[in-house]
C-alpha positions in Angstrom: 116.2 150.2 108.0 114.4 147.2 106.5 117.7 145.7 105.2 119.2 146.1 108.6 116.3 144.3 110.3 116.5 141.5 107.8 120.2 141.0 108.5 119.6 141.1 112.2 116.7 138.6 111.9 118.9 136.3 109.8 121.7 136.5 112.4 119.4 135.7 115.3 117.7 132.7 113.4 121.1 131.4 112.3 122.4 131.4 115.9 119.2 129.8 117.2 119.5 127.0 114.7 122.7 125.9 116.5 120.5 125.1 119.5 117.4 123.1 118.2 115.3 123.4 121.4 115.6 127.2 121.5 115.0 127.4 117.8 111.8 125.4 118.1 110.5 127.6 120.9 111.2 130.6 118.7 109.3 129.2 115.7 106.3 128.1 117.9 105.9 131.2 120.0 107.4 134.1 118.0 107.4 133.3 114.3 104.0 131.7 114.1 102.0 133.3 116.9 103.3 136.8 117.6 104.6 137.8 114.1 101.9 135.6 112.5 104.2 134.6 109.7 102.5 131.6 108.3 103.6 130.8 104.7 101.1 129.1 102.4 103.0 125.7 102.6 102.6 125.7 106.4 98.9 126.5 106.2 98.3 123.8 103.6 100.3 121.1 105.4 98.5 122.0 108.7 95.1 121.6 106.9 96.1 118.3 105.5 97.4 117.0 108.8 94.1 117.9 110.4 92.4 115.4 108.1 94.8 112.6 109.1 95.0 110.3 112.1 97.4 111.2 114.9 100.3 110.6 114.8 100.4 110.9 111.0 102.8 108.5 109.4 105.4 110.3 107.2 108.5 109.7 105.1 110.8 112.5 104.4 113.3 112.0 101.5 116.1 114.5 101.4 115.7 115.7 105.0 119.1 117.6 105.0 119.9 118.7 108.6 116.2 118.9 109.7 116.5 122.6 110.4 116.8 124.9 107.4 114.0 125.3 104.9 112.2 122.2 106.4 108.4 122.1 106.0 107.9 119.4 108.5 110.0 120.2 111.6 107.3 122.2 113.4 104.9 119.3 113.2 107.5 116.7 114.1 108.7 118.4 117.2 105.1 118.8 118.5 104.7 115.0 118.4 102.1 115.1 115.7 104.0 112.7 113.4 105.8 109.4 113.3 108.1 108.2 110.6 111.5 108.0 108.9 113.9 110.8 107.7 116.2 109.9 104.8 119.5 111.8 104.1 122.2 110.3 101.8 125.1 112.6 102.7 127.0 111.2 105.8 128.1 114.4 107.6 124.7 116.1 107.0 123.0 112.9 108.2 124.9 113.2 111.5 123.6 116.8 111.8 120.1 115.6 111.2 120.2 113.0 114.0 121.7 115.5 116.4 119.0 118.2 115.6 116.2 115.8 116.4 117.9 114.0 119.4 116.3 116.0 122.1 112.7 115.3 120.9 113.0 111.8 119.6 111.2 109.4 121.9 111.2 106.5 119.5 108.8 107.9 117.0 111.5 108.9 114.5 113.8 106.7 112.4 116.8 107.7 110.3 118.2 106.2 107.1 121.6 107.3 105.7 120.7 106.2 102.1 119.2 107.6 98.9 115.8 106.6 97.6 115.6 105.1 94.2 113.2 102.9 92.0 115.5 100.0 92.8 117.6 99.1 95.9 121.4 98.7 95.6 123.6 101.6 94.8 123.1 104.9 92.9 125.7 107.2 91.4 125.2 110.8 92.7 127.1 114.0 92.3 128.4 116.0 95.3 131.4 118.0 96.4 134.7 116.9 97.9 134.7 116.9 101.7 138.0 118.8 101.6 136.4 121.6 99.7 133.3 121.7 101.8 135.4 122.1 104.9 136.8 125.3 103.6 133.3 126.9 103.3 131.0 128.4 106.0 128.7 125.9 107.6 125.5 127.3 106.0 127.1 127.4 102.5 128.3 123.8 102.9 124.9 122.6 104.1 123.2 124.4 101.2 125.4 122.8 98.6 125.2 119.4 100.2 121.4 119.4 100.0 121.8 119.9 96.3 123.5 116.5 95.8 121.8 115.0 92.8 121.8 112.1 90.3 122.0 114.7 87.5 125.4 116.2 86.8 123.8 119.2 84.9 121.4 119.9 87.8 124.2 119.8 90.4 126.6 121.9 88.2 123.9 124.6 88.0 123.4 124.6 91.8 127.2 125.0 92.4 127.7 127.8 89.8 127.3 130.7 92.3 130.1 129.4 94.7 133.7 130.1 93.5 135.7 126.9 92.7 132.7 124.7 93.6 132.3 123.4 90.0 136.0 122.3 90.0 135.4 120.1 93.1 132.4 118.0 91.9 132.8 114.3 92.3 130.7 111.2 91.6 130.0 108.8 94.5 128.1 105.6 94.7 125.4 105.8 97.4 123.5 103.0 99.0 119.8 103.2 98.1 116.5 101.7 99.1 113.0 101.9 97.6 110.0 103.6 99.3 108.3 100.2 99.7 111.4 98.8 101.4 111.5 101.6 103.9 107.8 101.3 104.7 107.9 97.5 105.1 111.1 97.2 107.2 111.0 100.3 109.4 108.6 99.2 112.1 107.2 102.8 112.3 104.5 102.0 109.8 102.2 99.4 111.3 99.5 100.0 108.7 102.0 99.9 105.9 100.9 103.2 104.5 102.1 106.8 104.3 99.9 109.7 105.4 102.5 112.2 104.1 105.5 111.8 101.8 107.9 114.7 101.5 110.5 114.6 98.7 113.4 117.0 98.0 115.4 114.9 95.5 116.8 117.6 93.3 115.1 116.7 90.0 114.7 112.9 90.8 111.2 113.3 92.2 109.4 111.9 89.1 111.5 108.7 89.0 110.8 108.0 92.7 107.1 108.6 92.5 106.7 106.8 89.2 108.2 103.7 90.8 105.7 103.6 93.7 102.8 101.1 93.5 100.1 103.2 95.3 98.0 100.1 95.9 100.8 98.4 97.8 101.9 101.6 99.6 98.8 103.9 99.9 99.8 107.6 100.2 97.4 110.3 101.2 99.5 113.5 100.5 102.8 114.2 98.8 104.8 117.4 99.1 107.6 117.8 96.5 109.7 120.3 94.5 108.1 121.0 91.2 110.3 123.7 89.7 113.2 121.3 89.2 111.3 118.8 87.1 111.9 120.6 83.8 110.7 118.4 80.8 109.2 115.9 83.3 106.6 118.4 84.7 103.8 117.3 82.4 104.5 113.6 83.1 104.4 114.3 86.8 101.1 116.2 86.6 99.6 113.3 84.7 101.0 110.7 87.1 99.4 112.5 90.1 96.1 112.9 88.3 96.0 109.3 87.2 96.8 108.2 90.8 93.8 110.2 92.2 95.5 113.3 93.6 94.6 117.0 93.5 97.8 118.9 92.7 98.2 122.4 94.2 101.1 124.8 93.4 102.8 126.2 96.5 105.5 128.6 95.4 108.2 126.5 93.8 106.7 123.4 95.3 103.6 121.3 94.9 101.2 119.5 97.3 99.4 116.5 96.0 96.4 115.7 98.1 94.5 112.4 97.5 90.8 112.9 96.7 89.8 110.8 99.7 90.9 113.5 102.2 90.3 116.8 100.3 88.0 119.0 102.3 85.0 120.4 100.3 85.8 124.0 101.2 89.5 123.6 100.4 89.5 126.2 97.6 87.5 128.7 99.7 90.0 128.4 102.6 93.1 128.7 100.4 92.3 130.9 97.4 96.1 131.8 97.1 96.9 128.1 96.3 96.8 127.6 92.6 95.3 124.2 91.7 97.2 122.7 88.8 95.2 119.6 88.0 92.4 117.6 89.5 92.3 113.8 89.7 90.9 112.0 86.7 87.6 110.3 87.3 87.7 106.6 87.6 87.0 104.9 84.3 83.4 103.6 84.0 83.2 99.9 83.2 81.6 99.2 79.8 78.0 98.0 80.1 77.6 94.2 79.6 75.4 93.7 76.5 72.2 91.7 77.1 72.0 88.3 75.4 70.5 88.9 71.9 68.6 86.1 70.2 69.9 85.0 66.8 68.0 86.5 63.8 65.4 84.3 62.3 67.2 83.9 59.0 70.1 82.3 60.8 67.9 79.7 62.6 65.9 79.0 59.4 69.1 78.4 57.4 70.4 76.0 60.1 67.2 74.0 60.1 67.3 73.7 56.2 70.8 72.3 56.4 69.7 69.7 59.0 66.9 68.5 56.8 69.3 68.2 53.8 71.7 66.2 55.9 68.9 63.9 57.1 
């Protein structure tokens, strides 16, 4: 019985996702209010947004089609946020623009690029369009959102789909830096980010490590943590050194800057496992007081003056 209900729910949701306005009504009125299905990530993001000015300024890297497994959509369609959505895959990018078209009143921008430490072009691994066209739409979207700069990472993502590994290709993708997006968009008048969301399939550390948090202040960051592998410790240290509390949310992590953390955060969200706290600012060394020279030094200097005279 439960399996039948799950299949029915999946079918209904999949059909609704073909019609963004209807899907958004379903999420707002049914999924969150009647069924009271509020995952931890939703509750945490909601709590963070309550501490931020409205509309919150966001940047979403790896936005996919803006519908499936998207932590921000509910907040964006309510008009609580303003910012840019980035998606490097051209056909998925078209889906992204279409899925937000009905609610975009100038508060959303779109960039068909990748994000990298340097602007220019970046080699990435994806699947041939001819192969993607043979797959069901949902499968094609799922594989396209796994596009990665790492061949090993993308190969692992494709392993479950027959013949997918035989159709992997490398493409050069135009890319920009986070700072370039913030400074040129026009949607960030204060030149800051209240919320940065990253789904970069293992490239998260390289992106965050390239950001000058003094030039581009960021108050909260939501990113995939399970894909970091050997870079996990370096990421934790980067977040701590940059003044963020780091909280584990399933396979993801939410980094919240110490300037906006609510004192009762741990009490409100006991199910959120805090990974690391921000390091305290280094205390400046005390300036030593001026110490007079010992008497034997002054006495020796006076004796030499008398001998010279």
